[in-house]
C-alpha positions in Angstrom: 12.6 -7.1 14.8 15.1 -8.9 17.0 18.0 -7.6 15.0 16.8 -4.1 15.1 16.6 -4.3 18.9 20.0 -6.0 19.3 21.7 -3.5 17.0 20.2 -0.6 19.0 21.4 -2.1 22.2 24.9 -2.6 20.7 25.3 1.1 20.5 25.3 1.3 24.3 26.6 -2.1 25.6 27.9 -5.4 24.3 25.8 -8.5 25.0 26.8 -12.1 25.5 24.7 -14.8 23.8 23.2 -15.6 27.2 22.1 -12.0 27.7 20.6 -11.8 24.1 18.7 -15.0 24.7 17.4 -13.9 28.1 16.2 -10.6 26.6 14.6 -12.3 23.5 12.9 -14.9 25.7 10.7 -12.3 27.3 7.3 -11.5 25.9 8.2 -8.0 24.8 7.4 -7.7 21.1 3.8 -6.6 20.5 2.1 -5.8 17.1 -0.4 -3.0 17.7 -3.0 -1.7 15.2 -3.3 1.8 14.1 -5.8 3.8 16.3 -5.1 1.7 19.4 -5.0 3.7 22.5 -2.1 2.5 24.7 -2.7 4.8 27.6 -5.9 6.8 28.5 -6.0 10.0 30.5 -6.5 9.1 34.1 -5.1 5.6 33.7 -2.2 4.4 35.8 0.3 2.2 34.0 3.8 0.9 34.7 4.5 0.1 31.1 7.2 1.6 28.9 7.3 1.6 25.1 10.1 1.3 22.6 9.1 1.7 18.9 10.6 -0.9 16.7 8.4 -0.1 13.8 5.6 2.4 13.4 4.5 5.7 15.0 2.8 6.5 18.3 1.8 9.9 19.6 1.2 11.6 22.9 -1.7 14.0 23.1 -3.8 15.9 25.7 -7.6 16.4 25.4 -8.2 20.0 26.3 -11.7 21.5 26.0 -12.6 18.7 23.6 -9.6 19.4 21.4 -6.6 17.1 20.9 -3.2 18.8 21.6 -0.4 16.6 20.3 2.9 17.1 22.2 5.1 14.3 20.7 5.5 11.6 18.1 7.7 8.6 18.7 8.9 6.6 15.7 11.5 3.9 15.1 14.0 3.5 17.9 12.3 6.0 20.1 11.6 5.2 23.8 8.7 6.5 25.9 8.1 6.0 29.6 4.8 7.7 30.5 4.3 9.6 33.7 1.9 6.9 34.6 4.9 4.6 35.2 5.5 6.6 38.3 2.2 5.4 39.6 0.4 8.7 39.0 -2.7 8.9 36.8 -1.8 9.9 33.3 -2.8 13.4 32.2 -2.6 12.5 28.5 -3.3 9.8 25.9 -0.9 7.6 23.9 -2.1 6.1 20.7 -0.8 4.4 17.6 -0.8 6.6 14.5 0.3 3.6 12.3 0.3 -0.2 12.7 3.3 -0.6 14.9 5.6 -3.1 16.5 6.4 -2.1 20.0 8.6 -3.4 22.7 6.5 -3.1 25.9 8.1 -3.6 29.2 7.1 -3.0 32.8 9.0 -2.1 36.0 9.0 -5.6 37.4 10.3 -7.0 34.1 13.0 -4.3 34.0 14.0 -5.0 37.6 14.3 -8.7 36.9 16.6 -8.1 33.8 18.6 -5.5 35.6 19.2 -7.8 38.6 20.3 -10.7 36.4 22.3 -8.5 34.0 23.5 -5.2 35.6 24.8 -3.8 32.3 21.2 -3.3 31.2 20.8 -0.8 34.1 23.8 1.0 32.8 22.3 1.1 29.3 19.0 2.3 30.6 20.7 5.1 32.5 22.6 6.2 29.4 19.5 6.1 27.3 17.5 8.1 30.0 20.2 10.8 30.0 20.1 11.1 26.2 16.3 11.3 26.3 16.3 14.0 28.9 18.8 16.1 26.9 16.7 15.6 23.7 13.5 16.5 25.4 15.1 19.7 26.9 16.4 20.7 23.5 13.0 20.0 21.8 11.2 22.0 24.5 13.5 25.0 24.2 13.3 25.0 20.4 9.5 24.9 20.5 9.3 27.7 23.1 11.7 30.0 21.2 10.6 29.5 17.6 7.8 30.7 15.4 5.4 28.2 13.8 7.3 28.6 10.5 10.6 27.8 12.3 8.9 24.8 13.9 7.7 23.5 10.6 11.1 24.0 9.0 12.7 22.2 12.0 10.4 19.2 11.4 11.3 19.2 7.7 14.9 19.1 8.6 15.0 16.8 11.6 11.9 14.6 11.1 10.8 14.8 7.5 9.1 11.4 7.7 6.4 12.9 10.0 5.2 15.0 7.1 4.0 11.9 5.2 3.3 9.7 8.2 0.9 11.6 10.4 -2.4 13.3 9.5 -2.2 17.0 8.9 -4.4 18.0 11.8 -2.1 16.1 14.2 1.0 17.6 12.7 -0.6 21.1 13.0 -1.4 20.4 16.7 2.1 19.3 17.3 3.4 22.6 15.8 0.9 24.6 17.9 -1.2 25.8 15.0 -4.5 25.2 13.3 -4.6 22.9 10.2 -5.6 25.8 8.0 -2.5 27.7 9.2 -0.4 24.7 8.4 -1.8 24.6 4.9 -1.0 28.3 4.3 2.5 27.8 5.9 3.2 24.9 3.6 2.1 26.8 0.5 4.2 29.8 1.5 7.4 27.7 2.2 7.1 25.5 -0.8 6.2 28.5 -3.0 9.6 30.1 -1.9 11.4 26.9 -2.7 10.1 26.9 -6.3 11.3 30.5 -6.9 
């Protein structure tokens, strides 16, 4: 797991051995079991998550129904709204057994003060994430359920096998029965 993290960081900044050791000496690698809720609605948290292995999802509970808004898989980062000291409006849970890098604001401040280049990397990563979220939001708002499903097939095909159908349907903004019909129609076209 350490190599996965260091290779990811190397895409943004180069680290000295001292910086690598300082980072790896922190208690940041956490195995988390499938089904674990990392953040509850209404909870305040200053933790951020980086998925080294596994899958986590964000969902709202509206009128007793779960509405999935995002999945985070390998090399995805998530800083919940709760990290801004506001109560969370949603849940974060593990869809699979996962290995997460979990940090908090004081840990990040300590690392950034000792090694300013980490702050530069975090800024670069934040900018990338904002652009990605904007693109994802715009694609979702301007596409039909079929286009959304085709987009998942193209950009995140692993989700089809990794997440339960009812969660995938919720993520696409449709009911599970509609997803079944959509899959049958699309895969029927492919066979012709």
